[in-house]
PyMOL commands that place a pseudoatom at each C-alpha (Angstrom):
pseudoatom trace, name=CA, resn=MET, resi=1, chain=A, elem=C, hetatm=0, pos=[0.100, 0.038, 0.067]
pseudoatom trace, name=CA, resn=ILE, resi=2, chain=A, elem=C, hetatm=0, pos=[1.299, 3.527, -0.977]
pseudoatom trace, name=CA, resn=LYS, resi=3, chain=A, elem=C, hetatm=0, pos=[0.214, 6.536, 0.846]
pseudoatom trace, name=CA, resn=GLY, resi=4, chain=A, elem=C, hetatm=0, pos=[1.388, 10.094, -0.181]
pseudoatom trace, name=CA, resn=THR, resi=5, chain=A, elem=C, hetatm=0, pos=[0.625, 13.472, -1.099]
pseudoatom trace, name=CA, resn=ALA, resi=6, chain=A, elem=C, hetatm=0, pos=[-0.111, 14.197, -4.937]
pseudoatom trace, name=CA, resn=HIS, resi=7, chain=A, elem=C, hetatm=0, pos=[2.052, 16.715, -6.880]
pseudoatom trace, name=CA, resn=LYS, resi=8, chain=A, elem=C, hetatm=0, pos=[0.379, 17.558, -10.140]
pseudoatom trace, name=CA, resn=PHE, resi=9, chain=A, elem=C, hetatm=0, pos=[1.722, 18.262, -13.669]
pseudoatom trace, name=CA, resn=GLY, resi=10, chain=A, elem=C, hetatm=0, pos=[0.440, 18.731, -17.000]
pseudoatom trace, name=CA, resn=ASP, resi=11, chain=A, elem=C, hetatm=0, pos=[0.432, 17.075, -20.370]
pseudoatom trace, name=CA, resn=ASN, resi=12, chain=A, elem=C, hetatm=0, pos=[3.368, 16.260, -22.540]
pseudoatom trace, name=CA, resn=VAL, resi=13, chain=A, elem=C, hetatm=0, pos=[6.076, 16.459, -19.564]
pseudoatom trace, name=CA, resn=ASP, resi=14, chain=A, elem=C, hetatm=0, pos=[9.110, 15.345, -21.507]
pseudoatom trace, name=CA, resn=THR, resi=15, chain=A, elem=C, hetatm=0, pos=[12.270, 13.854, -20.039]
pseudoatom trace, name=CA, resn=ASP, resi=16, chain=A, elem=C, hetatm=0, pos=[14.327, 17.086, -20.288]
pseudoatom trace, name=CA, resn=GLN, resi=17, chain=A, elem=C, hetatm=0, pos=[11.582, 18.581, -18.042]
pseudoatom trace, name=CA, resn=ILE, resi=18, chain=A, elem=C, hetatm=0, pos=[11.785, 15.556, -15.591]
pseudoatom trace, name=CA, resn=ILE, resi=19, chain=A, elem=C, hetatm=0, pos=[15.690, 15.839, -15.376]
pseudoatom trace, name=CA, resn=PRO, resi=20, chain=A, elem=C, hetatm=0, pos=[17.373, 18.587, -17.423]
pseudoatom trace, name=CA, resn=ALA, resi=21, chain=A, elem=C, hetatm=0, pos=[20.285, 17.527, -19.805]
pseudoatom trace, name=CA, resn=LYS, resi=22, chain=A, elem=C, hetatm=0, pos=[23.022, 19.217, -17.747]
pseudoatom trace, name=CA, resn=TYR, resi=23, chain=A, elem=C, hetatm=0, pos=[22.537, 16.719, -14.996]
pseudoatom trace, name=CA, resn=LEU, resi=24, chain=A, elem=C, hetatm=0, pos=[23.113, 13.699, -17.201]
pseudoatom trace, name=CA, resn=VAL, resi=25, chain=A, elem=C, hetatm=0, pos=[26.715, 13.432, -16.085]
pseudoatom trace, name=CA, resn=THR, resi=26, chain=A, elem=C, hetatm=0, pos=[25.771, 10.784, -13.418]
pseudoatom trace, name=CA, resn=THR, resi=27, chain=A, elem=C, hetatm=0, pos=[23.525, 7.784, -12.982]
pseudoatom trace, name=CA, resn=ASP, resi=28, chain=A, elem=C, hetatm=0, pos=[23.400, 8.386, -9.225]
pseudoatom trace, name=CA, resn=ALA, resi=29, chain=A, elem=C, hetatm=0, pos=[19.521, 8.290, -8.459]
pseudoatom trace, name=CA, resn=LYS, resi=30, chain=A, elem=C, hetatm=0, pos=[19.777, 10.331, -5.369]
pseudoatom trace, name=CA, resn=GLU, resi=31, chain=A, elem=C, hetatm=0, pos=[21.968, 13.011, -7.041]
pseudoatom trace, name=CA, resn=LEU, resi=32, chain=A, elem=C, hetatm=0, pos=[19.455, 13.153, -10.097]
pseudoatom trace, name=CA, resn=GLY, resi=33, chain=A, elem=C, hetatm=0, pos=[16.657, 13.445, -7.624]
pseudoatom trace, name=CA, resn=LYS, resi=34, chain=A, elem=C, hetatm=0, pos=[17.963, 16.795, -6.342]
pseudoatom trace, name=CA, resn=HIS, resi=35, chain=A, elem=C, hetatm=0, pos=[17.102, 18.288, -9.695]
pseudoatom trace, name=CA, resn=CYS, resi=36, chain=A, elem=C, hetatm=0, pos=[13.822, 16.094, -10.578]
pseudoatom trace, name=CA, resn=MET, resi=37, chain=A, elem=C, hetatm=0, pos=[11.241, 18.327, -12.157]
pseudoatom trace, name=CA, resn=GLU, resi=38, chain=A, elem=C, hetatm=0, pos=[12.932, 21.530, -11.502]
pseudoatom trace, name=CA, resn=LEU, resi=39, chain=A, elem=C, hetatm=0, pos=[12.507, 22.986, -14.987]
pseudoatom trace, name=CA, resn=ALA, resi=40, chain=A, elem=C, hetatm=0, pos=[8.641, 22.662, -14.529]
pseudoatom trace, name=CA, resn=ASP, resi=41, chain=A, elem=C, hetatm=0, pos=[8.720, 23.846, -10.721]
pseudoatom trace, name=CA, resn=GLU, resi=42, chain=A, elem=C, hetatm=0, pos=[12.041, 24.849, -9.392]
pseudoatom trace, name=CA, resn=ASN, resi=43, chain=A, elem=C, hetatm=0, pos=[11.086, 24.257, -5.882]
pseudoatom trace, name=CA, resn=PHE, resi=44, chain=A, elem=C, hetatm=0, pos=[9.884, 20.734, -6.648]
pseudoatom trace, name=CA, resn=PRO, resi=45, chain=A, elem=C, hetatm=0, pos=[12.793, 18.743, -5.240]
pseudoatom trace, name=CA, resn=SER, resi=46, chain=A, elem=C, hetatm=0, pos=[12.490, 20.562, -1.841]
pseudoatom trace, name=CA, resn=LYS, resi=47, chain=A, elem=C, hetatm=0, pos=[8.589, 20.473, -1.804]
pseudoatom trace, name=CA, resn=ALA, resi=48, chain=A, elem=C, hetatm=0, pos=[8.328, 16.714, -2.601]
pseudoatom trace, name=CA, resn=LYS, resi=49, chain=A, elem=C, hetatm=0, pos=[8.721, 14.374, 0.330]
pseudoatom trace, name=CA, resn=PRO, resi=50, chain=A, elem=C, hetatm=0, pos=[9.582, 10.604, 0.249]
pseudoatom trace, name=CA, resn=GLY, resi=51, chain=A, elem=C, hetatm=0, pos=[6.552, 8.469, -0.554]
pseudoatom trace, name=CA, resn=ASP, resi=52, chain=A, elem=C, hetatm=0, pos=[4.771, 11.258, -2.442]
pseudoatom trace, name=CA, resn=VAL, resi=53, chain=A, elem=C, hetatm=0, pos=[2.989, 10.646, -5.790]
pseudoatom trace, name=CA, resn=LEU, resi=54, chain=A, elem=C, hetatm=0, pos=[3.579, 12.414, -9.038]
pseudoatom trace, name=CA, resn=VAL, resi=55, chain=A, elem=C, hetatm=0, pos=[0.295, 12.886, -11.113]
pseudoatom trace, name=CA, resn=ALA, resi=56, chain=A, elem=C, hetatm=0, pos=[0.391, 14.135, -14.606]
pseudoatom trace, name=CA, resn=GLY, resi=57, chain=A, elem=C, hetatm=0, pos=[-1.627, 14.281, -17.854]
pseudoatom trace, name=CA, resn=THR, resi=58, chain=A, elem=C, hetatm=0, pos=[-1.158, 12.658, -21.249]
pseudoatom trace, name=CA, resn=ASN, resi=59, chain=A, elem=C, hetatm=0, pos=[2.244, 11.479, -22.717]
pseudoatom trace, name=CA, resn=PHE, resi=60, chain=A, elem=C, hetatm=0, pos=[4.202, 11.716, -19.600]
pseudoatom trace, name=CA, resn=GLY, resi=61, chain=A, elem=C, hetatm=0, pos=[7.804, 11.078, -20.186]
pseudoatom trace, name=CA, resn=CYS, resi=62, chain=A, elem=C, hetatm=0, pos=[7.961, 11.791, -23.872]
pseudoatom trace, name=CA, resn=GLY, resi=63, chain=A, elem=C, hetatm=0, pos=[11.301, 12.801, -25.501]
pseudoatom trace, name=CA, resn=SER, resi=64, chain=A, elem=C, hetatm=0, pos=[14.461, 10.894, -25.212]
pseudoatom trace, name=CA, resn=SER, resi=65, chain=A, elem=C, hetatm=0, pos=[14.838, 7.486, -24.040]
pseudoatom trace, name=CA, resn=ARG, resi=66, chain=A, elem=C, hetatm=0, pos=[17.131, 8.097, -21.222]
pseudoatom trace, name=CA, resn=GLU, resi=67, chain=A, elem=C, hetatm=0, pos=[16.645, 6.148, -17.944]
pseudoatom trace, name=CA, resn=HIS, resi=68, chain=A, elem=C, hetatm=0, pos=[17.822, 9.186, -16.003]
pseudoatom trace, name=CA, resn=ALA, resi=69, chain=A, elem=C, hetatm=0, pos=[14.239, 10.484, -15.990]
pseudoatom trace, name=CA, resn=PRO, resi=70, chain=A, elem=C, hetatm=0, pos=[12.728, 7.695, -14.001]
pseudoatom trace, name=CA, resn=LEU, resi=71, chain=A, elem=C, hetatm=0, pos=[15.882, 7.399, -11.985]
pseudoatom trace, name=CA, resn=SER, resi=72, chain=A, elem=C, hetatm=0, pos=[15.425, 11.060, -10.848]
pseudoatom trace, name=CA, resn=ILE, resi=73, chain=A, elem=C, hetatm=0, pos=[11.849, 10.354, -9.819]
pseudoatom trace, name=CA, resn=LYS, resi=74, chain=A, elem=C, hetatm=0, pos=[12.829, 7.252, -7.799]
pseudoatom trace, name=CA, resn=GLY, resi=75, chain=A, elem=C, hetatm=0, pos=[15.918, 9.039, -6.457]
pseudoatom trace, name=CA, resn=LEU, resi=76, chain=A, elem=C, hetatm=0, pos=[13.839, 11.836, -4.992]
pseudoatom trace, name=CA, resn=GLY, resi=77, chain=A, elem=C, hetatm=0, pos=[11.908, 9.156, -3.172]
pseudoatom trace, name=CA, resn=LEU, resi=78, chain=A, elem=C, hetatm=0, pos=[8.523, 9.429, -4.954]
pseudoatom trace, name=CA, resn=SER, resi=79, chain=A, elem=C, hetatm=0, pos=[6.732, 6.189, -4.617]
pseudoatom trace, name=CA, resn=LEU, resi=80, chain=A, elem=C, hetatm=0, pos=[4.652, 6.325, -7.699]
pseudoatom trace, name=CA, resn=VAL, resi=81, chain=A, elem=C, hetatm=0, pos=[3.657, 8.202, -10.935]
pseudoatom trace, name=CA, resn=ILE, resi=82, chain=A, elem=C, hetatm=0, pos=[-0.022, 8.302, -12.028]
pseudoatom trace, name=CA, resn=ALA, resi=83, chain=A, elem=C, hetatm=0, pos=[-0.632, 9.672, -15.453]
pseudoatom trace, name=CA, resn=GLU, resi=84, chain=A, elem=C, hetatm=0, pos=[-3.367, 9.758, -18.080]
pseudoatom trace, name=CA, resn=SER, resi=85, chain=A, elem=C, hetatm=0, pos=[-0.830, 7.988, -20.525]
pseudoatom trace, name=CA, resn=PHE, resi=86, chain=A, elem=C, hetatm=0, pos=[2.884, 7.426, -20.657]
pseudoatom trace, name=CA, resn=ALA, resi=87, chain=A, elem=C, hetatm=0, pos=[5.290, 7.487, -23.580]
pseudoatom trace, name=CA, resn=ARG, resi=88, chain=A, elem=C, hetatm=0, pos=[6.134, 3.890, -24.188]
pseudoatom trace, name=CA, resn=ILE, resi=89, chain=A, elem=C, hetatm=0, pos=[9.886, 3.938, -23.597]
pseudoatom trace, name=CA, resn=PHE, resi=90, chain=A, elem=C, hetatm=0, pos=[9.355, 5.873, -20.390]
pseudoatom trace, name=CA, resn=PHE, resi=91, chain=A, elem=C, hetatm=0, pos=[6.868, 3.348, -19.261]
pseudoatom trace, name=CA, resn=ARG, resi=92, chain=A, elem=C, hetatm=0, pos=[9.243, 0.511, -19.837]
pseudoatom trace, name=CA, resn=ASN, resi=93, chain=A, elem=C, hetatm=0, pos=[12.309, 2.359, -18.307]
pseudoatom trace, name=CA, resn=CYS, resi=94, chain=A, elem=C, hetatm=0, pos=[10.198, 2.717, -15.212]
pseudoatom trace, name=CA, resn=ILE, resi=95, chain=A, elem=C, hetatm=0, pos=[9.617, -1.151, -14.933]
pseudoatom trace, name=CA, resn=ASN, resi=96, chain=A, elem=C, hetatm=0, pos=[13.173, -1.707, -15.777]
pseudoatom trace, name=CA, resn=ILE, resi=97, chain=A, elem=C, hetatm=0, pos=[14.423, 0.344, -12.803]
pseudoatom trace, name=CA, resn=GLY, resi=98, chain=A, elem=C, hetatm=0, pos=[11.471, -0.754, -10.409]
pseudoatom trace, name=CA, resn=MET, resi=99, chain=A, elem=C, hetatm=0, pos=[9.652, 2.516, -10.419]
pseudoatom trace, name=CA, resn=PRO, resi=100, chain=A, elem=C, hetatm=0, pos=[5.908, 1.967, -10.023]
pseudoatom trace, name=CA, resn=ILE, resi=101, chain=A, elem=C, hetatm=0, pos=[3.451, 3.672, -12.534]
pseudoatom trace, name=CA, resn=LEU, resi=102, chain=A, elem=C, hetatm=0, pos=[-0.306, 3.567, -13.149]
pseudoatom trace, name=CA, resn=GLU, resi=103, chain=A, elem=C, hetatm=0, pos=[-2.276, 4.778, -16.024]
pseudoatom trace, name=CA, resn=SER, resi=104, chain=A, elem=C, hetatm=0, pos=[-5.581, 6.296, -14.982]
pseudoatom trace, name=CA, resn=PRO, resi=105, chain=A, elem=C, hetatm=0, pos=[-7.230, 9.088, -17.194]
pseudoatom trace, name=CA, resn=GLU, resi=106, chain=A, elem=C, hetatm=0, pos=[-9.949, 9.669, -14.769]
pseudoatom trace, name=CA, resn=ALA, resi=107, chain=A, elem=C, hetatm=0, pos=[-7.527, 9.711, -11.716]
pseudoatom trace, name=CA, resn=ALA, resi=108, chain=A, elem=C, hetatm=0, pos=[-5.006, 11.823, -13.509]
pseudoatom trace, name=CA, resn=LYS, resi=109, chain=A, elem=C, hetatm=0, pos=[-7.635, 14.532, -14.521]
pseudoatom trace, name=CA, resn=GLU, resi=110, chain=A, elem=C, hetatm=0, pos=[-9.462, 14.707, -11.175]
pseudoatom trace, name=CA, resn=ILE, resi=111, chain=A, elem=C, hetatm=0, pos=[-6.553, 14.553, -8.461]
pseudoatom trace, name=CA, resn=ARG, resi=112, chain=A, elem=C, hetatm=0, pos=[-5.440, 17.871, -7.259]
pseudoatom trace, name=CA, resn=ALA, resi=113, chain=A, elem=C, hetatm=0, pos=[-2.013, 19.067, -6.005]
pseudoatom trace, name=CA, resn=GLY, resi=114, chain=A, elem=C, hetatm=0, pos=[-1.923, 18.329, -2.263]
pseudoatom trace, name=CA, resn=ASP, resi=115, chain=A, elem=C, hetatm=0, pos=[-4.547, 15.592, -2.334]
pseudoatom trace, name=CA, resn=GLN, resi=116, chain=A, elem=C, hetatm=0, pos=[-3.813, 12.622, -0.010]
pseudoatom trace, name=CA, resn=LEU, resi=117, chain=A, elem=C, hetatm=0, pos=[-3.677, 9.371, -1.863]
pseudoatom trace, name=CA, resn=GLU, resi=118, chain=A, elem=C, hetatm=0, pos=[-3.672, 5.687, -1.013]
pseudoatom trace, name=CA, resn=ILE, resi=119, chain=A, elem=C, hetatm=0, pos=[-2.790, 3.170, -3.713]
pseudoatom trace, name=CA, resn=ASP, resi=120, chain=A, elem=C, hetatm=0, pos=[-3.012, -0.538, -3.936]
pseudoatom trace, name=CA, resn=LEU, resi=121, chain=A, elem=C, hetatm=0, pos=[-0.599, -1.452, -6.842]
pseudoatom trace, name=CA, resn=ASP, resi=122, chain=A, elem=C, hetatm=0, pos=[-1.642, -5.161, -6.905]
pseudoatom trace, name=CA, resn=LYS, resi=123, chain=A, elem=C, hetatm=0, pos=[-5.295, -4.199, -7.585]
pseudoatom trace, name=CA, resn=GLY, resi=124, chain=A, elem=C, hetatm=0, pos=[-4.633, -0.929, -9.388]
pseudoatom trace, name=CA, resn=ARG, resi=125, chain=A, elem=C, hetatm=0, pos=[-6.897, 0.937, -6.889]
pseudoatom trace, name=CA, resn=ILE, resi=126, chain=A, elem=C, hetatm=0, pos=[-6.253, 4.542, -6.451]
pseudoatom trace, name=CA, resn=LYS, resi=127, chain=A, elem=C, hetatm=0, pos=[-8.060, 6.179, -3.395]
pseudoatom trace, name=CA, resn=ASN, resi=128, chain=A, elem=C, hetatm=0, pos=[-8.179, 9.935, -3.255]
pseudoatom trace, name=CA, resn=LEU, resi=129, chain=A, elem=C, hetatm=0, pos=[-8.741, 10.379, 0.644]
pseudoatom trace, name=CA, resn=THR, resi=130, chain=A, elem=C, hetatm=0, pos=[-9.024, 14.141, 0.247]
pseudoatom trace, name=CA, resn=GLN, resi=131, chain=A, elem=C, hetatm=0, pos=[-12.050, 14.017, -2.332]
pseudoatom trace, name=CA, resn=ASN, resi=132, chain=A, elem=C, hetatm=0, pos=[-13.402, 10.674, -1.075]
pseudoatom trace, name=CA, resn=LYS, resi=133, chain=A, elem=C, hetatm=0, pos=[-13.156, 9.150, -4.576]
pseudoatom trace, name=CA, resn=THR, resi=134, chain=A, elem=C, hetatm=0, pos=[-11.900, 5.834, -5.963]
pseudoatom trace, name=CA, resn=TYR, resi=135, chain=A, elem=C, hetatm=0, pos=[-10.181, 5.170, -9.227]
pseudoatom trace, name=CA, resn=GLN, resi=136, chain=A, elem=C, hetatm=0, pos=[-9.395, 1.839, -10.840]
pseudoatom trace, name=CA, resn=ALA, resi=137, chain=A, elem=C, hetatm=0, pos=[-6.339, 1.653, -13.081]
pseudoatom trace, name=CA, resn=GLN, resi=138, chain=A, elem=C, hetatm=0, pos=[-5.005, -1.558, -14.949]
pseudoatom trace, name=CA, resn=PRO, resi=139, chain=A, elem=C, hetatm=0, pos=[-2.736, -3.276, -12.461]
pseudoatom trace, name=CA, resn=PHE, resi=140, chain=A, elem=C, hetatm=0, pos=[0.550, -4.787, -13.853]
pseudoatom trace, name=CA, resn=PRO, resi=141, chain=A, elem=C, hetatm=0, pos=[0.509, -8.474, -14.781]
pseudoatom trace, name=CA, resn=GLU, resi=142, chain=A, elem=C, hetatm=0, pos=[2.123, -10.429, -12.032]
pseudoatom trace, name=CA, resn=PHE, resi=143, chain=A, elem=C, hetatm=0, pos=[5.414, -10.885, -13.865]
pseudoatom trace, name=CA, resn=MET, resi=144, chain=A, elem=C, hetatm=0, pos=[5.757, -7.105, -13.995]
pseudoatom trace, name=CA, resn=GLN, resi=145, chain=A, elem=C, hetatm=0, pos=[4.733, -6.657, -10.539]
pseudoatom trace, name=CA, resn=ASN, resi=146, chain=A, elem=C, hetatm=0, pos=[7.630, -9.065, -9.671]
pseudoatom trace, name=CA, resn=ILE, resi=147, chain=A, elem=C, hetatm=0, pos=[10.048, -6.961, -11.584]
pseudoatom trace, name=CA, resn=VAL, resi=148, chain=A, elem=C, hetatm=0, pos=[9.012, -3.754, -9.856]
pseudoatom trace, name=CA, resn=ASN, resi=149, chain=A, elem=C, hetatm=0, pos=[8.955, -5.376, -6.312]
pseudoatom trace, name=CA, resn=ALA, resi=150, chain=A, elem=C, hetatm=0, pos=[12.451, -6.754, -6.919]
pseudoatom trace, name=CA, resn=GLY, resi=151, chain=A, elem=C, hetatm=0, pos=[13.688, -3.175, -7.520]
pseudoatom trace, name=CA, resn=GLY, resi=152, chain=A, elem=C, hetatm=0, pos=[14.131, -3.507, -11.272]
pseudoatom trace, name=CA, resn=LEU, resi=153, chain=A, elem=C, hetatm=0, pos=[14.847, -5.795, -14.159]
pseudoatom trace, name=CA, resn=MET, resi=154, chain=A, elem=C, hetatm=0, pos=[18.490, -6.445, -13.182]
pseudoatom trace, name=CA, resn=PRO, resi=155, chain=A, elem=C, hetatm=0, pos=[17.814, -7.382, -9.494]
pseudoatom trace, name=CA, resn=TYR, resi=156, chain=A, elem=C, hetatm=0, pos=[14.837, -9.435, -10.846]
pseudoatom trace, name=CA, resn=VAL, resi=157, chain=A, elem=C, hetatm=0, pos=[17.120, -11.523, -13.236]
pseudoatom trace, name=CA, resn=LYS, resi=158, chain=A, elem=C, hetatm=0, pos=[19.928, -11.957, -10.691]
pseudoatom trace, name=CA, resn=LYS, resi=159, chain=A, elem=C, hetatm=0, pos=[17.359, -13.297, -8.131]
pseudoatom trace, name=CA, resn=ARG, resi=160, chain=A, elem=C, hetatm=0, pos=[15.936, -15.615, -10.791]
pseudoatom trace, name=CA, resn=LEU, resi=161, chain=A, elem=C, hetatm=0, pos=[19.378, -16.887, -11.732]
pseudoatom trace, name=CA, resn=ALA, resi=162, chain=A, elem=C, hetatm=0, pos=[20.414, -17.386, -8.083]
pseudoatom trace, name=CA, resn=ALA, resi=163, chain=A, elem=C, hetatm=0, pos=[17.231, -19.479, -7.553]
pseudoatom trace, name=CA, resn=SER, resi=164, chain=A, elem=C, hetatm=0, pos=[17.871, -21.715, -10.406]
for i in range(1, 164): cmd.bond("trace and resi %d" % i, "trace and resi %d" % (i + 1))
show_as sticks, trace
zoom trace
């Protein structure tokens, strides 16, 4: 179960807005997190708290295919991204690094900045405690949940290889 405060962004947030190119000199998630979303909101890295939830509109994560973008979100300590839709390569990069995401057009449109959320990833259920509303997103298939729960694709594969 994930509980956190919503931080709201709009449509077509690209990977350069998520993490500006000048910070791509490292792959350290914590370092990248210090600059997450600063082009969209320069105070975001200091406002966001570990466990909070980023909520966005359509086509979140469009642009380049760099893994730095989801790494910066994870490095800041955000627990989840909810969007109306994701750019496909960003979607896959999130799974690869173990960053949970959910697509829910209704939730993405109705959740407001500051709303308190409670999310059950296994069921894809998003509860907006502030507005007393519940939304249903498509949960990940079990194998994708296993990858996210393992911390990403590489830890998942290492675990599977060690077990065989």
